[in-house]
C-alpha positions, 0 to 999 in steps of 0.5 A: 500500500502506498500512501501520500504523506506531506507530498511524498509517497510512503510505502507501508510494509510489515514483518513478523517478530521472530520471537512472538510472531506479532505483525509489525507495520512500519513505514521506511526506514526499518524500526530500530527493533527489527526483526523484533517487535519490542525491546522485550523481544530483543532481550528474550533473543539475547538471553537465548543466545547467552544461555546457548539455546542457539548455536551455529551448526558449522565451523567458522571460516575467515570469510565469516570473521571478516576483517578480524581474521586478518589479525590472526598471524 
């Protein structure tokens, strides 16, 4: 859906929160909480990483590390 806002066209978009599944509508740019709906869902996700509920299922490569891999001798 495209709306005119103060003479400018604005496209309304939406996404689903990766934690609770709530639909979030926004007009560009993306909200600072993206891909979550609230700071609470951001903190839930962070807690899951810190409690090691999430894992990366492969070994990292120098490309995964980006510039930090250059410092390893």
